[in-house]
C-alpha positions as CSV (number, residue, x, y, z in Angstrom):
1,X,-16.0,-10.2,11.7
2,X,-13.7,-9.2,9.0
3,X,-9.5,-10.5,9.4
4,X,-7.5,-7.9,9.1
5,X,-4.5,-8.6,7.1
6,X,-0.8,-8.3,8.3
7,X,-0.1,-4.7,7.4
8,X,3.8,-5.0,7.6
9,X,6.3,-4.7,4.7
10,X,7.9,-7.5,3.3
11,X,10.5,-6.3,0.8
12,X,11.4,-9.8,-0.3
13,X,8.0,-10.8,-1.2
14,X,7.3,-7.5,-3.6
15,X,9.6,-7.4,-6.9
16,X,10.4,-4.0,-6.1
17,X,7.2,-2.6,-6.2
18,X,7.7,1.5,-4.8
19,X,11.3,1.2,-6.0
20,X,10.2,1.2,-10.0
21,X,6.3,3.2,-9.7
22,X,7.0,6.3,-6.8
23,X,8.5,9.2,-8.3
24,X,10.6,11.1,-6.3
25,X,12.3,14.3,-6.4
26,X,15.9,15.8,-5.3
27,X,16.6,17.0,-1.4
28,X,16.4,16.4,1.8
29,X,15.2,13.4,1.3
30,X,16.3,11.7,-2.1
31,X,20.0,12.5,-3.3
32,X,18.3,12.4,-7.2
33,X,15.5,12.8,-9.5
34,X,12.8,9.7,-10.5
35,X,9.5,10.0,-12.5
36,X,6.9,7.2,-11.3
37,X,7.1,4.5,-13.8
38,X,11.1,3.9,-14.1
39,X,13.1,2.0,-11.7
40,X,15.3,3.8,-9.0
41,X,18.8,3.5,-11.0
42,X,20.0,1.9,-7.4
43,X,17.9,-0.7,-7.8
44,X,19.7,-3.7,-9.1
45,X,17.2,-6.9,-9.8
46,X,14.3,-6.6,-6.6
47,X,16.6,-5.3,-4.5
48,X,17.9,-1.7,-3.7
49,X,21.8,-2.0,-3.6
50,X,22.3,0.8,-1.2
51,X,20.0,-0.3,1.5
52,X,22.1,-0.1,4.3
53,X,22.9,3.0,3.3
54,X,19.6,4.8,1.9
55,X,20.6,7.5,5.2
56,X,24.2,8.1,4.2
57,X,24.0,8.8,1.1
58,X,20.5,10.9,0.7
59,X,18.3,8.2,0.3
60,X,16.4,8.7,4.2
61,X,12.9,9.5,1.9
62,X,12.8,5.4,1.0
63,X,14.4,4.8,4.3
64,X,10.7,6.7,5.9
65,X,9.2,4.8,3.2
66,X,6.7,2.1,3.8
67,X,4.2,0.6,2.3
68,X,2.3,-1.0,4.9
69,X,2.3,-4.2,3.3
70,X,0.3,-3.1,0.0
71,X,3.6,-4.1,-2.2
72,X,4.4,-7.8,-1.2
73,X,0.1,-8.4,-1.5
74,X,-0.5,-6.7,-5.0
75,X,2.5,-8.7,-6.0
76,X,2.1,-12.4,-4.6
77,X,-2.0,-12.2,-4.7
78,X,-3.2,-9.7,-7.6
79,X,0.2,-10.3,-9.7
80,X,0.0,-14.3,-8.1
81,X,3.9,-13.6,-8.4
82,X,5.1,-11.9,-10.9
83,X,6.9,-8.3,-11.7
84,X,7.3,-6.1,-14.2
85,X,10.7,-7.1,-13.8
86,X,10.2,-10.3,-15.8
87,X,7.4,-9.1,-18.1
88,X,7.9,-5.5,-18.6
89,X,4.8,-4.6,-19.6
90,X,3.0,-5.3,-16.5
91,X,4.5,-2.0,-14.5
92,X,1.5,0.4,-15.4
93,X,-1.0,-2.5,-14.3
94,X,1.4,-3.5,-11.0
95,X,2.1,0.7,-10.7
96,X,-1.5,1.3,-10.8
97,X,-2.4,-1.7,-8.3
98,X,0.3,-0.7,-6.1
99,X,-1.8,3.5,-5.5
100,X,-5.2,1.2,-5.2
101,X,-3.3,-1.3,-2.2
102,X,-2.0,1.2,0.0
103,X,-4.6,3.4,-0.4
104,X,-7.2,-0.1,1.0
105,X,-4.1,-0.4,3.8
106,X,-4.1,2.7,4.8
107,X,-7.6,2.9,5.4
108,X,-7.2,-1.0,6.9
109,X,-4.6,0.6,9.5
110,X,-7.6,3.5,10.7
111,X,-10.2,1.6,10.1
112,X,-8.7,-1.2,13.3
113,X,-7.3,1.8,14.9
114,X,-11.0,2.7,15.8
115,X,-11.4,-0.5,16.9
116,X,-10.5,0.4,20.3
117,X,-12.9,3.6,20.5
118,X,-15.1,1.8,22.2
119,X,-17.7,2.4,19.4
120,X,-21.6,2.1,19.3
121,X,-23.2,-0.8,18.1
122,X,-24.6,1.2,14.6
123,X,-21.2,2.3,14.4
124,X,-19.3,-0.8,14.9
125,X,-21.5,-2.7,12.3
126,X,-20.9,0.2,9.7
127,X,-16.9,-0.2,10.2
128,X,-17.1,-4.0,9.8
129,X,-19.4,-3.1,6.2
130,X,-15.9,-1.3,5.3
131,X,-13.6,-3.6,6.7
132,X,-16.0,-6.2,4.7
133,X,-16.0,-3.9,1.4
134,X,-12.1,-3.9,2.1
135,X,-11.0,-7.1,2.4
136,X,-12.8,-9.6,-0.3
137,X,-13.3,-13.3,1.3
138,X,-11.6,-13.7,-2.6
139,X,-9.0,-12.1,-2.1
140,X,-7.4,-9.5,-4.8
141,X,-7.4,-10.0,-8.5
142,X,-7.0,-6.3,-10.6
143,X,-10.5,-5.9,-10.7
144,X,-11.5,-6.3,-6.9
145,X,-9.5,-4.8,-6.4
146,X,-10.6,-1.7,-8.8
147,X,-13.8,-2.4,-6.7
148,X,-12.1,-0.8,-3.8
149,X,-13.2,2.6,-4.5
150,X,-17.1,3.6,-3.8
151,X,-15.9,2.2,0.0
152,X,-12.1,3.7,0.3
153,X,-14.6,6.8,-0.8
154,X,-16.4,6.5,2.4
155,X,-14.2,5.8,4.8
156,X,-12.6,8.9,5.5
157,X,-16.8,10.9,6.2
158,X,-17.4,7.4,8.6
159,X,-14.2,8.1,11.0
160,X,-14.7,11.9,10.6
161,X,-18.4,11.1,12.3
162,X,-16.1,9.0,15.3
163,X,-14.9,12.6,16.9
164,X,-17.3,12.4,19.6
165,X,-15.5,8.9,20.5
166,X,-12.6,10.7,21.2
């Protein structure tokens, strides 16, 4: 049986990837425009300078965002604790890895919930196979993370077959 990793964000173990990798548009959720791949001007090293006041400062989108633990896994596991701030050439690969890992974590979250549906043996075997493909025993490297693309594509189709359980 596959072990699902902790999907709880831990900003203290991340290199502030969401503050650099993600884009946002000025509006109801964000006070400013920020393109993807550039650090947020509110970022001070690996910490948000307005974290305690995000909503009041016009960044409710940041307050609601959850990487589902993908940020710290990319930083600690995929890139062995390295940071794009110390090695700027890592900004693009770390951004791509965050996108991929977030998709993996979202799929794992859905597959974990599917366990509670009382699946028949065949469906449980498919669920387990997908979990195994998305949780490599050796952990993630940029290569093993990229290899999750194929099983990730199968998850929505599998989940759609579970409608009769609801």
